[in-house]
C-alpha positions as MATLAB code, in Angstrom:
seq = 'LTLGNDPTVVSTVTAMLMNSRATYEKYNAPLGIGWMCNPSYHYGPNVDGYEYAYWGTYHRADHLAIGVDRTRAPGGTAYTAQYAEPVAALYDDPAHCPEELLLFFHRVPYDRYLRSGVTLIQHIYYTHFEGVEEVEAMIREWDDLQGTLHPEAYKSVAERLQTQLRDACEWRDVVNTYFCRKTGIPDGKGRKIHT';
ca = [
       4.595  -29.330   -8.424;
       3.711  -27.165  -11.351;
       7.132  -25.561  -11.498;
       9.167  -28.623  -10.380;
      11.234  -29.085   -7.294;
      14.556  -27.457   -8.218;
      15.704  -25.795   -4.996;
      16.430  -22.457   -6.706;
      13.012  -22.383   -8.337;
      11.292  -23.357   -5.054;
      13.123  -20.743   -2.969;
      12.628  -18.007   -5.590;
       8.919  -18.695   -6.075;
       8.357  -19.127   -2.342;
      10.008  -15.766   -1.606;
       7.950  -14.072   -4.356;
       4.694  -15.513   -3.019;
       5.444  -14.789    0.610;
       6.330  -11.156   -0.087;
       3.819  -10.305   -2.815;
       1.016   -9.184   -0.518;
       3.255   -6.747    1.355;
       4.594   -5.476   -1.950;
       1.071   -4.899   -3.263;
       0.080   -3.128   -0.108;
       3.075   -0.779   -0.386;
       2.122    0.581   -3.772;
      -1.636    0.273   -3.195;
      -2.829    1.320    0.258;
      -0.327    1.429    3.110;
      -1.185    1.865    6.795;
      -4.732    0.538    6.449;
      -6.027    3.579    4.523;
      -8.510    1.531    2.538;
      -9.519    1.506   -1.078;
      -8.207    4.138   -3.390;
      -9.336    2.300   -6.501;
     -11.830    2.736   -9.348;
     -15.344    2.156   -8.121;
     -17.281   -0.990   -9.192;
     -14.514   -2.976  -10.887;
     -11.816   -2.082   -8.279;
      -8.910   -2.114  -10.746;
      -6.452    0.714  -11.002;
      -5.875    3.734   -8.842;
      -8.495    6.381   -8.160;
      -7.630    8.076   -4.879;
     -11.016    9.694   -4.514;
     -12.899    6.868   -6.242;
     -15.061    6.015   -3.244;
     -14.350    9.126   -1.209;
     -17.587   10.848   -2.099;
     -19.813    7.809   -2.248;
     -22.741    7.850    0.114;
     -20.860    5.888    2.773;
     -17.692    8.066    2.377;
     -15.624    5.895    4.716;
     -12.200    5.853    3.210;
      -9.327    8.347    3.507;
     -10.939   11.787    3.991;
      -7.656   13.393    3.011;
      -7.306   17.145    3.016;
      -4.198   19.338    3.007;
      -3.509   18.739    6.712;
      -4.290   15.086    7.514;
      -5.562   11.772    6.271;
      -7.637    8.985    7.852;
     -10.868    8.488    9.713;
     -11.238    8.764   13.470;
     -12.994    5.530   14.277;
     -12.179    5.623   17.971;
     -14.473    5.985   20.984;
     -13.113    9.542   21.557;
     -15.398   12.523   21.112;
     -15.756   13.113   17.365;
     -14.882    9.462   16.523;
     -17.304    7.014   14.979;
     -16.839    4.524   17.898;
     -16.054    1.723   15.455;
     -13.426    0.447   17.886;
     -16.181   -0.279   20.400;
     -17.028   -3.445   18.532;
     -13.792   -5.021   19.756;
     -13.360   -6.564   23.127;
     -10.824   -5.105   25.613;
      -7.817   -4.892   25.420;
      -8.045   -4.743   21.626;
     -10.474   -1.785   21.598;
      -8.063    0.207   23.735;
      -5.173   -0.768   21.556;
      -6.966    0.488   18.451;
      -8.154    3.619   20.236;
      -4.618    4.791   21.049;
      -2.688    6.081   18.049;
       0.581    5.609   19.919;
      -0.044    1.848   20.288;
      -2.350    1.066   17.298;
      -0.512   -1.207   14.879;
       0.798    1.026   12.183;
      -0.529   -1.187    9.454;
      -3.996   -0.110   10.705;
      -3.175    3.450   11.754;
      -5.106    5.327    9.032;
      -8.090    2.984    9.264;
      -8.596    3.942   12.938;
      -7.123    7.402   13.145;
      -6.962   10.789   11.443;
      -3.318   11.634   11.334;
      -1.453   14.859   10.253;
       0.992   14.370    7.405;
       3.881   15.721    9.502;
       3.433   13.151   12.298;
       6.512   10.992   12.758;
       5.918    7.271   12.584;
       7.858    4.630   14.578;
      10.222    4.291   11.582;
      11.382    7.906   12.146;
       9.838    9.311    8.984;
       6.774   11.449    8.658;
       3.486   10.032    7.500;
       3.678   11.790    4.119;
       7.194   10.537    3.498;
       6.052    7.037    4.434;
       3.320    7.258    1.768;
       5.884    8.369   -0.834;
       8.604    5.895    0.225;
       6.322    2.845    0.292;
       4.933    3.618   -3.179;
       8.472    3.852   -4.557;
       9.507    0.705   -2.609;
       6.596   -1.235   -4.013;
       7.700   -0.554   -7.524;
      11.307   -1.449   -6.670;
      10.124   -4.727   -5.157;
       8.200   -5.645   -8.307;
      11.348   -4.848  -10.371;
      13.328   -7.142   -8.060;
      10.723   -9.907   -8.531;
      11.111   -9.550  -12.297;
      14.895   -9.872  -12.035;
      14.499  -12.956   -9.777;
      12.088  -14.506  -12.226;
      14.370  -13.718  -15.159;
      17.110  -15.684  -13.403;
      14.837  -18.796  -13.676;
      14.607  -18.604  -17.457;
      15.765  -21.932  -18.900;
      14.984  -23.837  -15.706;
      11.201  -23.833  -16.260;
       8.849  -24.935  -18.974;
       8.906  -22.103  -21.513;
       5.163  -21.507  -21.443;
       5.053  -21.329  -17.610;
       8.085  -18.979  -17.634;
       6.506  -16.721  -20.274;
       3.094  -16.647  -18.576;
       4.522  -15.457  -15.264;
       6.943  -13.033  -16.904;
       4.015  -11.360  -18.733;
       2.010  -11.100  -15.527;
       4.956   -9.578  -13.745;
       5.265   -6.942  -16.452;
       1.551   -6.175  -15.940;
       2.190   -5.921  -12.179;
       5.074   -3.542  -12.837;
       2.921   -1.284  -15.048;
       0.200   -1.324  -12.368;
       2.665   -0.591   -9.563;
       4.155    2.376  -11.487;
       0.658    3.701  -12.215;
      -0.313    3.420   -8.487;
       2.971    5.076   -7.393;
       2.518    7.961   -9.752;
      -1.158    8.570   -9.177;
      -1.064    8.264   -5.353;
       2.132   10.208   -4.873;
       1.046   12.948   -7.238;
      -2.301   13.206   -5.479;
      -0.713   13.585   -2.034;
       2.098   15.909   -3.235;
      -0.461   18.204   -4.766;
      -2.832   17.913   -1.824;
      -0.184   18.646    0.793;
       2.390   20.702   -1.087;
       5.062   18.597    0.593;
       7.670   17.105   -1.756;
       9.336   13.700   -1.536;
      12.167   13.936    0.983;
      14.522   12.076   -1.380;
      13.797   14.375   -4.283;
      12.392   11.634   -6.519;
      10.192   12.584   -9.415;
       6.571   13.095   -8.558;
       4.266   14.416  -11.293;
       3.041   17.733   -9.910;
];
């Protein structure tokens, strides 16, 4: 193993790896909204980056709602028709569609309550703040391993985690500011959003 087999190292690194995708999704694009990144090189936040491209398939956010109706309902794109039943019916129904895909398949008002009991807009804010907090936790966990790893390996990962933290903060600030300005709805916990 590159980092050895110390049980603390193994459990820490395993937890970081197993949770990193969900953490990235939280500060990047929750609920299946799709890309909100810079066109071509896909690095860094640009909420409207692909929104006005000729295919225009991403969030279609306005001041009332976000998402694309890809259902078989009138006005939908019928994208869900490519799935066999009962999957197509599952994706067609916003009440049963898996929430991690909700905004990919449905146009949803910001004030709609999700299964978690918070509104869609608050979920967007909360997950972006949570994503940053989770990266900060990863950094603390990694810092606890200092002295148990080869110094170069420790330093390399520590530097990358700092880059991830900067990126997560940028995503949080850009995305939350965009939606706060777009909707006029503040964060329910009163956290700082650059308006």
